[in-house]
C-alpha positions as CSV (number, residue, x, y, z in Angstrom):
1,M,-53.1,257.6,205.2
2,K,-53.8,253.9,205.0
3,K,-56.7,252.5,206.9
4,N,-57.0,249.0,208.2
5,I,-60.1,247.3,206.7
6,G,-60.4,245.1,209.8
7,S,-60.8,248.2,212.0
8,I,-63.4,249.6,209.6
9,K,-65.5,246.5,209.8
10,K,-64.8,245.8,213.4
11,N,-68.0,247.5,214.7
12,G,-70.2,246.0,211.9
13,F,-72.7,243.3,212.5
14,L,-71.2,240.9,210.0
15,Y,-67.7,241.2,211.6
16,V,-69.1,240.4,215.0
17,F,-71.3,237.6,213.8
18,E,-68.6,235.9,211.7
19,H,-66.1,236.0,214.6
20,F,-68.7,234.8,217.1
21,I,-69.5,231.8,214.9
22,D,-65.8,231.1,214.4
23,A,-65.1,231.3,218.1
24,Y,-67.8,228.7,218.9
25,K,-67.6,226.7,215.6
26,P,-67.8,223.2,217.2
27,A,-70.9,224.1,219.2
28,F,-72.5,225.8,216.2
29,I,-71.9,222.8,213.9
30,L,-73.3,220.5,216.6
31,L,-76.4,222.6,216.9
32,V,-77.0,222.7,213.2
33,A,-76.5,218.9,212.9
34,V,-79.0,218.3,215.8
35,I,-81.6,220.5,214.2
36,A,-81.1,219.0,210.7
37,I,-81.3,215.4,212.0
38,A,-84.3,216.1,214.3
39,F,-86.4,218.0,211.7
40,P,-88.3,215.0,210.3
41,F,-89.4,214.0,213.8
42,T,-90.8,217.4,214.8
43,P,-94.4,218.6,214.4
44,L,-93.2,220.9,211.6
45,A,-92.3,218.0,209.4
46,S,-95.5,217.6,207.5
47,R,-95.3,216.0,204.1
48,S,-95.5,219.3,202.3
49,N,-92.9,220.9,204.6
50,Q,-90.5,218.0,204.1
51,R,-90.8,218.3,200.4
52,I,-90.1,222.0,200.5
53,V,-87.0,221.5,202.7
54,T,-85.8,218.6,200.5
55,M,-86.1,220.8,197.4
56,I,-84.2,223.6,199.2
57,L,-81.3,221.2,199.9
58,L,-81.5,219.8,196.4
59,Y,-81.2,223.3,194.8
60,A,-78.4,224.2,197.3
61,M,-76.5,221.2,195.9
62,L,-77.2,222.3,192.4
63,G,-76.0,225.7,193.3
64,M,-72.8,224.3,194.7
65,G,-72.3,222.4,191.4
66,L,-72.6,225.6,189.3
67,N,-70.6,227.5,192.0
68,V,-67.5,225.5,191.3
69,L,-67.7,226.6,187.6
70,T,-68.9,230.1,188.0
71,G,-68.1,231.2,191.6
72,Y,-64.6,229.6,191.7
73,T,-63.4,229.6,188.1
74,G,-65.5,232.5,186.6
75,L,-67.0,230.5,183.8
76,V,-70.7,231.3,183.2
77,S,-72.9,228.4,182.2
78,L,-76.5,228.7,181.0
79,G,-76.8,224.9,180.4
80,H,-76.7,223.2,183.8
81,A,-80.2,222.0,183.3
82,G,-78.7,219.8,180.6
83,F,-76.3,218.2,183.1
84,Y,-79.2,217.9,185.6
85,G,-81.3,216.1,183.0
86,I,-78.5,213.7,181.9
87,G,-77.9,212.6,185.5
88,A,-81.6,212.1,186.1
89,Y,-82.2,210.1,183.0
90,C,-79.1,208.0,183.4
91,C,-80.1,207.0,186.9
92,A,-83.7,206.4,185.9
93,L,-82.8,204.2,182.9
94,L,-80.3,202.1,184.9
95,T,-82.9,201.4,187.6
96,T,-85.9,200.8,185.3
97,K,-84.5,199.1,182.3
98,L,-81.4,197.3,183.7
99,G,-82.7,196.7,187.1
100,W,-79.8,198.4,188.9
101,S,-80.0,199.5,192.6
102,F,-80.4,203.2,193.1
103,W,-77.0,203.7,194.8
104,P,-74.7,202.5,192.0
105,A,-77.0,204.0,189.4
106,L,-76.7,207.4,191.2
107,L,-72.9,207.1,191.1
108,V,-72.7,206.0,187.5
109,G,-75.1,208.8,186.5
110,G,-72.8,211.3,188.2
111,C,-69.7,209.9,186.4
112,F,-71.4,209.8,183.0
113,T,-72.5,213.4,183.5
114,A,-68.9,214.3,184.4
115,L,-67.8,212.6,181.2
116,V,-70.2,214.8,179.2
117,G,-68.9,217.8,181.1
118,F,-65.4,216.8,180.0
119,L,-66.4,216.6,176.4
120,L,-68.3,219.9,176.6
121,G,-65.3,221.6,178.2
122,L,-62.9,220.6,175.4
123,P,-64.3,222.8,172.6
124,T,-65.0,225.7,175.0
125,L,-61.4,226.1,176.3
126,R,-60.8,229.3,174.3
127,L,-64.3,230.7,175.0
128,S,-65.4,232.9,177.9
129,G,-68.0,235.4,178.8
130,T,-70.9,235.7,176.3
131,Y,-69.6,233.1,173.9
132,L,-69.3,230.5,176.5
133,S,-72.8,231.3,177.8
134,I,-74.2,230.8,174.2
135,V,-72.4,227.5,173.8
136,T,-73.7,226.1,177.1
137,L,-77.2,227.4,176.3
138,G,-77.0,225.5,173.0
139,F,-75.9,222.4,174.9
140,C,-79.0,222.6,177.1
141,E,-81.2,222.8,174.0
142,I,-79.4,219.9,172.4
143,V,-80.0,217.7,175.5
144,Q,-83.7,218.7,175.4
145,M,-84.0,217.6,171.8
146,I,-82.3,214.3,172.5
147,L,-84.6,213.6,175.5
148,K,-87.6,214.3,173.3
149,Q,-86.6,212.7,170.1
150,W,-84.7,209.5,171.2
151,E,-88.0,207.7,172.0
152,S,-86.5,204.2,171.9
153,V,-84.4,205.1,174.9
154,T,-86.0,208.0,176.7
155,N,-89.7,207.4,175.8
156,G,-89.8,210.9,174.4
157,N,-92.4,213.3,175.8
158,Y,-93.9,210.4,177.8
159,G,-90.9,210.4,180.0
160,I,-89.9,207.5,182.3
161,R,-92.4,206.2,184.8
162,N,-92.4,203.8,187.8
163,I,-88.8,204.7,188.9
164,P,-88.2,202.5,192.0
165,K,-87.5,204.1,195.3
166,P,-84.1,203.7,196.9
167,E,-83.7,200.8,199.4
168,L,-81.0,199.9,201.9
169,F,-81.0,196.8,204.0
170,G,-84.7,196.3,203.4
171,F,-85.6,199.9,204.3
172,E,-87.4,201.8,201.6
173,F,-86.7,205.5,201.4
174,K,-89.6,207.7,200.7
175,L,-91.0,211.1,201.5
176,Q,-93.4,209.9,204.2
177,N,-90.8,208.4,206.4
178,G,-88.2,211.1,205.9
179,G,-86.0,208.9,203.8
180,F,-85.7,211.4,200.9
181,Y,-84.8,214.1,203.3
182,F,-82.0,212.1,204.9
183,I,-80.6,211.1,201.5
184,I,-80.3,214.7,200.3
185,L,-79.0,215.8,203.7
186,V,-76.1,213.4,203.4
187,L,-75.5,214.3,199.7
188,V,-75.5,218.1,200.3
189,T,-73.3,217.7,203.4
190,L,-70.7,215.7,201.4
191,T,-70.9,218.2,198.6
192,A,-70.4,221.1,200.9
193,L,-67.4,219.4,202.5
194,A,-66.0,218.6,199.1
195,C,-66.4,222.1,197.8
196,M,-64.7,223.6,200.9
197,A,-61.8,221.1,200.4
198,I,-61.5,222.0,196.7
199,K,-61.4,225.7,197.4
200,K,-58.5,225.2,199.9
201,S,-56.6,222.8,197.6
202,K,-54.1,223.6,194.9
203,S,-56.8,223.1,192.3
204,G,-59.1,225.5,194.1
205,R,-56.4,228.2,194.2
206,A,-55.8,227.7,190.4
207,F,-59.6,228.1,189.9
208,L,-59.6,231.4,191.8
209,A,-56.5,232.6,189.9
210,I,-58.2,231.9,186.5
211,K,-61.3,233.7,187.7
212,D,-59.3,236.8,188.8
213,D,-57.1,237.0,185.7
214,E,-56.7,234.1,183.3
215,L,-53.7,235.7,181.5
216,A,-51.9,236.4,184.7
217,A,-52.6,232.8,185.8
218,T,-51.1,231.5,182.6
219,M,-48.0,233.7,183.1
220,M,-47.6,232.2,186.6
221,G,-47.4,228.7,185.1
222,I,-50.9,227.5,185.8
223,K,-52.2,225.2,183.1
224,T,-55.5,227.0,182.7
225,S,-56.9,224.6,180.1
226,R,-56.5,221.6,182.4
227,Y,-58.1,223.4,185.3
228,K,-61.0,224.8,183.3
229,I,-61.8,221.2,182.1
230,L,-61.5,220.0,185.7
231,S,-63.9,222.6,186.8
232,F,-66.4,221.5,184.2
233,V,-66.0,217.9,185.3
234,I,-66.5,218.5,189.0
235,S,-69.5,220.8,188.3
236,A,-71.1,218.3,186.0
237,F,-70.6,215.4,188.5
238,I,-72.3,217.3,191.3
239,T,-75.1,218.4,189.1
240,G,-75.5,214.8,187.7
241,V,-75.8,213.3,191.2
242,A,-78.4,215.9,192.1
243,G,-80.3,214.9,188.9
244,G,-80.1,211.2,189.9
245,F,-81.7,212.0,193.2
246,Y,-84.4,214.1,191.6
247,S,-85.4,211.2,189.4
248,V,-86.7,209.3,192.5
249,I,-88.3,212.1,194.5
250,N,-90.6,213.4,191.6
251,N,-93.2,210.7,192.3
252,G,-91.1,208.2,190.4
253,Y,-91.6,210.0,187.1
254,I,-89.4,212.4,185.0
255,E,-90.0,214.0,181.6
256,P,-88.0,216.4,179.3
257,T,-89.9,219.5,180.6
258,N,-88.4,218.9,184.0
259,F,-85.0,220.1,182.6
260,V,-85.8,223.1,180.5
261,F,-83.8,226.3,180.3
262,N,-85.9,227.9,183.1
263,I,-84.3,225.4,185.5
264,S,-80.9,226.7,184.4
265,V,-82.1,230.2,185.2
266,L,-83.2,229.1,188.6
267,I,-79.8,227.5,189.4
268,I,-78.0,230.6,188.3
269,S,-80.3,232.7,190.5
270,V,-79.4,230.5,193.5
271,V,-75.7,231.2,192.9
272,V,-75.9,234.9,192.1
273,V,-78.5,235.8,194.8
274,G,-76.8,233.7,197.5
275,G,-73.2,234.8,196.9
276,L,-70.7,233.7,194.2
277,G,-67.9,231.6,195.6
278,T,-69.6,230.9,198.9
279,I,-71.2,227.8,200.4
280,R,-73.5,229.6,202.8
281,G,-74.9,231.6,200.0
282,M,-76.1,228.5,198.2
283,F,-78.4,227.5,201.1
284,F,-79.7,231.1,201.4
285,G,-80.3,231.5,197.7
286,A,-82.0,228.1,197.4
287,A,-84.2,228.8,200.5
288,L,-85.2,232.2,199.1
289,L,-86.1,231.0,195.6
290,Q,-87.9,227.9,196.8
291,L,-89.9,229.6,199.4
292,F,-90.9,232.5,197.2
293,P,-93.5,230.5,195.1
294,Q,-95.0,229.1,198.3
295,V,-95.4,232.6,199.9
296,F,-96.5,234.5,196.8
297,R,-98.6,231.9,195.0
298,F,-100.6,234.6,193.2
299,L,-97.4,235.6,191.4
300,N,-96.4,232.1,190.3
301,E,-97.0,232.9,186.6
302,W,-94.6,235.8,186.9
303,R,-92.0,233.8,188.8
304,F,-89.2,233.7,186.2
305,V,-89.8,237.4,185.3
306,I,-89.3,238.3,188.9
307,Y,-86.2,236.0,189.1
308,G,-84.8,237.9,186.1
309,V,-85.4,241.3,187.6
310,L,-83.9,240.1,190.9
311,L,-80.7,239.0,189.0
312,V,-80.4,242.4,187.3
313,V,-80.8,244.2,190.6
314,M,-78.3,242.0,192.4
315,M,-75.7,242.3,189.7
316,Q,-76.2,246.1,189.7
317,F,-76.2,246.9,193.4
318,R,-74.7,243.8,195.1
319,P,-72.8,241.7,192.6
320,Q,-71.2,239.6,195.3
321,G,-74.6,238.3,196.4
322,A,-76.6,238.5,199.6
323,L,-74.1,236.6,201.7
324,G,-71.0,237.1,199.6
325,W,-69.1,239.4,201.9
326,Q,-65.3,239.3,202.2
327,S,-64.3,237.3,205.2
328,T,-62.4,239.2,208.0
329,L,-61.2,236.0,209.6
330,P,-57.4,235.5,209.8
331,Y,-55.9,233.2,207.2
332,K,-55.2,229.7,208.7
333,L,-51.7,228.5,208.0
334,S,-51.3,224.8,207.3
335,R,-49.2,222.6,209.7
336,R,-46.6,222.2,207.0
337,T,-46.2,225.9,206.6
338,R,-46.0,226.4,210.4
339,A,-43.3,223.8,210.7
340,T,-41.3,225.4,207.9
341,L,-41.5,228.8,209.5
342,K,-40.4,227.4,212.8
343,E,-37.4,225.7,211.2
344,H,-36.3,229.2,210.0
345,G,-36.8,230.7,213.4
346,I,-40.0,232.5,212.5
347,E,-42.9,232.4,214.9
348,P,-46.0,231.6,212.7
349,T,-49.1,233.7,213.2
350,D,-52.5,233.6,211.5
351,A,-53.1,237.3,211.7
352,I,-52.9,239.1,208.4
353,V,-53.2,242.9,208.0
354,V,-55.3,243.9,205.0
355,E,-54.9,247.6,204.0
356,E,-57.0,249.8,201.9
357,K,-54.7,251.5,199.4
358,G,-55.2,255.0,198.2
359,A,-57.2,256.2,201.2
360,Q,-56.2,259.7,202.3
361,A,-56.7,261.6,205.5
């Protein structure tokens, strides 16, 4: 006998919570927006708390960047700290040595990082799994060596100092006045909206098809090589923009050790712990992994060991992540699809029955 999955989950907390949020989505979005905007003006917004929240949002953005590659397309990267460092150094060099404003430097840094992602994606088209992970790990180490050895450009181990703070219409953005917080709030909001749009687009469906079965996607006519490179480019662009923002919030100073392999592990942890392929999971994973060192300071030296153990446990017992549950909401048909159905005399409905095959009474 077949059982309806919706009826199985109907009494569960996640089912009730998800449908409650969906029913009052406008009010919920408005509430979150008010809280986010009002935070810097509340008594809780001390300098240390603002920095913690800013770093949570920054790592949520980094998680979204990797999520496009790993969560959507199924390509595992261990070298995103390399993209992160390229974006940061590109933005820092443009502002300190060429006198650019922060805003165009941020955009150019993201575009240059996307170009590097394109170049990295080309030789890895036929790689997947462990082999792709090794290549991206090697890429991260190559970026580290370039940042350390190319002293005429990057200043080597001394790093880049006195990176100017962003300005707009004479207003200087900094941590004390909440400027950094609002910049990352806008960036992470735009990134989340872009990721949601990508997932619902033709490219997003191609990404998910490649993740599920690349051979089947190829047989269906999907040009997997093109979409895998596109996934690399989008992921690198988001990560590069996040790196450009990091270059100004770190007291105007960056150095090669800010972008070591451990940072790649932290970004991967955000994605895996939060929930592969989800947006909500990136915020949860970033909050969990950024608050952990603050709460358990006495375990700070063992932080990355604990992250590794946490990854192993999550992959073993909950591979979809903490918030990576399968949605029970009905699929939303597009206006074009509704119009086409009505032309053929079919009344469109968003309800989709999902059945559990193989279940017996």
